N, C-alpha and C positions, 0 to 999 in steps of 0.2 A: 504492499499499499504507499510506504514511504515513498518508493521510485515512482510509482503511478503519480503521485502528489507533485514531486519534483519535476516530472517532466510537464505536467499540466502547468505549473507554476512558471518554468521555462518558457513554453509555449506562448503563455499569456504575455510573458516579459518581452518576448520577441516581437509580439505583434504591436506592443506599445511602443517599443523604441521605434518601429516603422513609421508609427503616427503618433508621434508625441503633441504634435498641436492638436489632435482630437481629445486631449486630457482637459478636463474641467478642474479648477482650482478645488482643493479639499481643505476644508476649516476644522482643526482639531481642538478639543477642549480638553485641557490637561492640568493637574494640580500643580501646586508650588512644590519644591523639593526634588530629590534625586529621580524619582518616578517620572516626573514631568519632564526635568531637564533631558533625561534619557531620551525620552520619546520626542521632544524638541530637536534634539542633535540628529536622531534619526531622520525626522521629517525634514531636516536641512540636507542631508545626504542625498536622500530621496528626489527631492525637489531639484538638485543639482545634476543628478544621475538621468533624470527623465525630463529635464528642461521645461519643468512646470512649476507652478507656485504652490506650494503646500503651506497653509498659515496656521500657526498655533495661538490658541488664547490662554494663557497660564493666569490661574486664580487660587487663592487660598482653599484647603480642603472643602470646608462648608460652601464656599461660594460656588465650586466647582458642580456642586449636588443641586443648588438652587438655579443656578445658571441653566444646567442640563435640564432640570425639572420644568422650568420656564419654558424653554426651547420646545419641550415635549408637548406641554400642555397646549402652548400656542401654535403648536405646527409651523413655526417660522423658517424652518430649514437653515438657521444660522449656522448650525454646526453640523457635519457630516457624520464625524467620529467622537465620542466621548470616551475619555480612560477614566474608568470606574473603579471605584474601592468596591469589592466584591459584594459585600452587603446590600449594597444598592440595586443589585441586579433584580430582585424581585419587585421592587417600585419600579423601575423604568420598564421592566417587561411587562408586568401585569396591568400597567398603565396604558401599554400601547406604544410606548416611546422608541422601543427597539426593533429592529428588523430582525425577522427570522433568517438565520444564513442559510438554511437548506437550500433553497435553489441556487444560490450562488456557489456552494461546493458543487452541486450537480453541473453547473455551468463549467467550473473548473475541471469536470471529469473526474472527481474523487468523492466518496461518501461524507468526509469530513476531515477534521484535522488528523495529521499522521501520528503514527504510534511512538514517535520520538517524546512526545508531550508527555509529561508525568499523568497518570490517570486522574488524580485529584485535582491537578490543575485544569483538566477537561471538564471534570465533574461538575467544577464551580462555574462554567460556563454555559451550562444548559439550565434551563428554567421551564418545569421543576427541576430542582437538584438531582444532576445524575440521570434524568430519565426524559426531559424534554429536549425540544430542537436547541441547537447551540444558537445564542443569542450575542455571542460575544468571543473573542479569543484571547488567551491568557498571555500577559506580557511580562510582568513583574511576579515573581515567585515567592512571597512572603510566607512565612510562618513562625509562629513562635519557637524559641529553645529555650532550655534550661542553662543559664550562665552559673558557674561557680568558680571559687577560687580553691583548686584541688588541692594545693598545699595546706591551707587552712582546714577544708574539711577533713584531711588525712590526719591532722592533728587532734581532730576533734574525734577521731575514731569512725569515720565514714570515707571509704576508699573512693566509691563512685554511688553517688545517691539514686537507688532506684525508684524510691517510694516517697510520698511525702512525710512519713514518720521519719525516714533517714534524714531528709531534708530538717525537719524539727528536731530532731537529734543533735544534730551538727550546729544549726541555729542557736539553740538555746546556751549549748555551751559557749559558743563564741561570743554571743551578746553578754553572756555573764562576765567571761574575760574581759571583754572592751572597756566595762566600766563606763559606758555612755559616750565613749570615743569610737567604738566599733561596734557593727551590728551583724547579725548572721544572715538578715534577709532584709530585701528592700522591695517596694511594689510601688506601682502607680495607684493612689487612693481618690485622687481627683475626682469630682462628680461627672456622670456622663461616660464616654467611651473611655477614658484613661482607667477608672476601676472595674468596669465591667470586662474588658479586654484582659485584665490581670486576674479576674475572677473565673472567668468562663471555662479555663482549662481545670482549674480545681473543681469546680462545679461538676464539670464531666467526669472527672477521675472518681468522683464518688458516685457515678451512676445518676446523676440528675441531669434532667434538661427542662428547658423552657416551655416546650409544648409536648404533647403526645405525639405519636408517630405520623397521625393524618392530620396533624395540626387544628384539631377540634376543641382542645382543652388546655388550658395553662395549669403547667405543672410545677410552678416555682415553690411553694410552701409545702413541701414534701419531706418524709424522714431523709431522703437521698440529699435534699437540698440543706436540711439541718445538720448532716454531717459534714458536707462541703463547707458551710458557714462557719462551724467548729473549728475546721482547720486552719481557715482563712483567718479568723480571730487569734489564733495560736500563733500563725506569722505575723499579724500585726503586732503581737506581743514581743516578738524579737525583732522589729523594725524600727528605725529613727523615730522618734517624736516628732508630730506634724506631718506623718506621711499621708494623712487624709486629704492633703493638698497637693501633694507630688503628682508630677507629671514625667514625661520621657526624659527631660532635661536633668531633672533632681536624681531620678533614678541612673541615669548612664553617668553623670558627675560621680554618685557615690561608688560605684563599680569601678571606674576609672581611677580615682583616688584611692581605693583600697580601704574604704571606709565601711563598706558592706561587702559581704562575702557570696551572695547569691542572691538570684532574680530571675523571672520570666522576662524574657527581653526579645526584641526584633533583631533580624541579621543585620540590618543597616547599622546598628552599633557595633559591629566588628572591627571595622575599619579605623573607630575611634579607640577602641581598647588595645588596639594593635599600632597605634601610632605615638613614638615616643614625645612627642612633643603635646599630646593631649592627655597621655595616660601614664600611670605609674604601674600598670599591671600588664604591659607587654609580653606576651608569651606565659603568662601566668593563669589565665582564664581557660577554663575547659568548657565545652559546649555538650550538651547530650539532650535527649529527647524529654518531654514533659514526664515528671515522676508519676508513679501510680498511685491512687488511693485504694478504694475497694475495687476498681475496674482499671484497665490499662490507661495509661496517661495519653493525652491527646492535645496537640496543639490547637490553638485558634488560627486558622487560615487567614490570610489577608493579602489576597492576590489583587492586582491592578489588571483590568481586562479592558480591552478594547471593544466597543460594540458601535454599529451604525445606527444613528439616529433614523426613526421611521420618516420623517419629514424631510429627510436629506433629498437634494436633486442630483446629487452624485453618487449615487449608492454602490455602482459597479466599480468606480474609481476607488471610493473608499474601501470595498473589500480587497481590490488588488493591492492596496496600499498595506492594509493589514496583514495579508498574505505574504508580501514582502518582508514587513518588521517583523513577523513571527518566525521566519526561518533559523535555522541552527545558526548560520553565520551571523545574522543580525543579533539574535539572542546573545551569542558569546560577546559582539561588541557592547551591547547593552550591559551584560555583567561586568565588563572591563570598565564601564562607566559608572558602576556602584551598584547597579540593580539586579539583585537575585534571579536567576534564570528559571525557566518552566520546563526545560527540557533534559532529557537523560544525558544526551552526548555533552552537554556544555557541563553538567553536574560533573561529569567525570571527566571532562578533558584535562589532560595530564599538564599541559601547558599552563592552565590556573591552578589546578589542585596542588601543585608543587608550590605554590606561591603562599606566604605566610597569610595574606589577607583574604585567601580561598579556603585555608584549611579546614573551615567549617561546614564546606559544602557536602561531605558524606552525610554528616550529621542533619544538616538542613534538609536534603533530599528525603530522609528518614522522616525527619518531621512532617515534612509535607504529605508525606504517604500515609502517614498516622492521624492526619489532621482531621477536625471537624469544622464544619462552615458554622457562623453565627446563624442564629434561628432565621429561616428564609420566611421572612414575612415583609409584604409591601410597606408596613407602618414600623419596620426596624429601627429607624433614627428616633422615632417617638419612643419605641419601646425602650431602647438603648438608654435613653437620656432620662426615663422614669426609673428605671432600675439602677441605673448609677447614681441617681440621688440617694436611694434608701441605703444602697451598698456604703456609699461615702460618710453617710450618717452613722452607720454601724461602725465603720472604721474609727470616727472621730468619739465615739461611746456616746452620742447625744440620744439615740435610741439603742435598743438592744438587738442583738441578731435575730431574735425571733420576730420582734416587731418589723424589722427589714424585710423579713421574707413575707410576712403576713401581708406588708403594704405594698410590696412588688407585686404580689399576687393581683390583689385588688386592682392596683394601677395597669398593669397589663390586660387583667380581663376589661376593664373599662375602655382602654384603647382599642381592644380587637373586637370586644364585642363577645368574646368568649367566656365560657365558666370553667 
């Protein structure tokens, strides 16, 4: 299938090269940060190669969602492609803002994306998850990993943490030794996305989930949810004071300075931790999959994906760009620009993996393949905000863990209309 895909892509590229003037301009909406910067650079390369204009509009994270949603609702056609955070997919797809890619794959002579893509990277691009049609293509392969100071953990009697009990054993000992200057754990406790992202892997590892399998019932306030919350509060107790206001920068700074021994984190921080100008922990931080609770550990997947806006007037051109931008060659270039890949061949490319900055790739690939998507619901942004407010209050100690679960259950039921 890979060979057939590549031949079809080559044929399409040849036809386009012959008639570059037939190409319409493409406008792509991208987020600020390395993900958007990487696609902007790719778009510039493509425009030069095809002698066409590819415009990129870059905006902060929340504004990308708002601008994309507005363009979809008004059918303005102002954007041809949107680079989306994967939890947005149900909203855009179920509101009719994204193009079904099935006919475009058929037009290219293939059934779908080739099998060099990681299976979980492809599953996230289908709506419903892993079963519906493809509505986007994966571009940036984020998933959380567990980061820890291996030497400190070994001193605390934990060689390599496999479970949250292992983490707590080491974190308690290290926090006690630290005397308020050093902590065994650190996490993002700020309201909304930060605390939810750091809680969900723990939630899942104790068998909890936000909805039942067919998304007809909210299942937050359950015995499994209570077990996850108990573990989360225990981790809070071995974290720095004020962690309820922590976001990514505070967590990253603590790990890089060596004042916290472990955390769930995202792969974009690896470059910082391995940079002597920014980190005291170069070569000292180990990376592993998410620890287990009562169930196997699972990362929160956080892919960035490209979809074609349903109101686009340049859909075929947009699809051809997306096919080119997600080839193995371009995904490797994207990786070198700082974005985690979505293809097996790039994750295992020895030119990359022999470099210190990419030594985490085997663990990251494993984490992606063991990942779970955030609850697939078109109202996820509202759900996440409500859940995050209650979780952060529990972290701060202004409400009890039991109240946080009860309040979250009620809030999500109200948002979704489910019981």
